[in-house]
C-alpha positions as a Markdown table, in Angstrom:
| # | Residue | x | y | z |
|---|---|---|---|---|
| 1 | Met | -0.5 | 1.4 | 12.7 |
| 2 | Tyr | 2.1 | 2.7 | 10.5 |
| 3 | Cys | 1.3 | 0.6 | 7.4 |
| 4 | Tyr | -2.1 | 2.1 | 6.8 |
| 5 | Gln | -0.7 | 5.6 | 6.8 |
| 6 | Arg | 2.1 | 4.4 | 4.7 |
| 7 | Leu | -0.2 | 3.1 | 2.1 |
| 8 | Cys | -1.9 | 6.4 | 1.8 |
| 9 | Asp | 1.4 | 8.3 | 1.7 |
| 10 | Leu | 2.9 | 6.2 | -1.1 |
| 11 | Arg | -0.2 | 6.4 | -3.1 |
| 12 | Glu | -0.5 | 10.2 | -2.7 |
| 13 | Asp | 3.2 | 10.6 | -3.4 |
| 14 | Ala | 2.7 | 8.7 | -6.7 |
| 15 | Gly | -0.2 | 11.0 | -7.6 |
| 16 | Leu | -2.6 | 8.1 | -7.8 |
| 17 | Ser | -6.3 | 7.8 | -6.5 |
| 18 | Gln | -7.6 | 5.0 | -4.5 |
| 19 | Lys | -9.6 | 3.7 | -7.4 |
| 20 | Glu | -6.4 | 3.4 | -9.5 |
| 21 | Ile | -4.6 | 1.3 | -6.9 |
| 22 | Ala | -7.8 | -0.7 | -6.3 |
| 23 | Glu | -7.8 | -1.6 | -10.0 |
| 24 | Lys | -4.1 | -2.5 | -9.8 |
| 25 | Leu | -5.1 | -4.9 | -6.9 |
| 26 | Gly | -8.2 | -6.2 | -8.6 |
| 27 | Thr | -10.5 | -4.9 | -5.9 |
| 28 | Thr | -13.0 | -1.9 | -5.5 |
| 29 | Gln | -12.1 | 1.6 | -4.3 |
| 30 | Gln | -14.3 | 1.0 | -1.3 |
| 31 | Gln | -12.4 | -2.1 | -0.3 |
| 32 | Tyr | -9.1 | -0.3 | -0.8 |
| 33 | Cys | -10.3 | 2.6 | 1.2 |
| 34 | Arg | -10.9 | 0.1 | 4.1 |
| 35 | Tyr | -7.3 | -1.0 | 3.8 |
| 36 | Glu | -6.0 | 2.5 | 4.1 |
| 37 | Asn | -8.2 | 3.3 | 7.0 |
| 38 | Gly | -7.2 | 0.1 | 8.8 |
| 39 | Thr | -10.7 | -1.2 | 9.0 |
| 40 | Arg | -9.8 | -4.3 | 6.9 |
| 41 | Glu | -6.5 | -6.0 | 6.9 |
| 42 | Leu | -4.6 | -5.9 | 3.7 |
| 43 | Pro | -4.0 | -9.5 | 2.4 |
| 44 | Met | -0.4 | -10.5 | 2.0 |
| 45 | His | -0.7 | -10.9 | -1.8 |
| 46 | His | -1.7 | -7.3 | -1.9 |
| 47 | Phe | 1.2 | -6.3 | 0.2 |
| 48 | Ile | 3.6 | -7.9 | -2.2 |
| 49 | Thr | 1.9 | -6.4 | -5.2 |
| 50 | Leu | 2.1 | -2.9 | -3.7 |
| 51 | Ala | 5.7 | -3.4 | -2.6 |
| 52 | Arg | 6.7 | -4.3 | -6.2 |
| 53 | Tyr | 4.5 | -1.5 | -7.6 |
| 54 | Tyr | 6.1 | 1.2 | -5.3 |
| 55 | Asn | 9.5 | -0.4 | -5.5 |
| 56 | Val | 9.8 | -0.6 | -1.7 |
| 57 | Ser | 10.6 | -3.4 | 0.7 |
| 58 | Leu | 7.9 | -5.2 | 2.6 |
| 59 | Asp | 9.5 | -4.1 | 5.8 |
| 60 | Tyr | 9.0 | -0.5 | 4.9 |
| 61 | Leu | 5.4 | -1.0 | 3.7 |
| 62 | Ala | 4.6 | -2.7 | 6.9 |
| 63 | Gly | 6.1 | 0.0 | 9.0 |
| 64 | Leu | 8.8 | -2.1 | 10.4 |
| 65 | Ile | 11.6 | 0.3 | 9.2 |
| 66 | Gln | 11.5 | 4.0 | 8.6 |
| 67 | Thr | 13.6 | 4.5 | 5.6 |
| 68 | Pro | 12.4 | 2.8 | 2.4 |
| 69 | Lys | 14.7 | 0.1 | 0.8 |
| 70 | Lys | 14.3 | -0.2 | -2.9 |
| 71 | Leu | 13.7 | -3.7 | -4.3 |
| 72 | Tyr | 15.7 | -3.1 | -7.5 |
């Protein structure tokens, strides 16, 4: 699924580690790694937090559109 790769791409493009994003979400690096690998489903509240953090639409983050739309 696109969204898992997109999570990784956005994080790497921002020069951040999984641990840094996990801290932003209030979870562990191991749990966040599972989100990026697609072995655990990312909760909607985390999708919203990440969309705001990366300034991209939920549609882009979920892989529904190919071109990122900025939130603001």
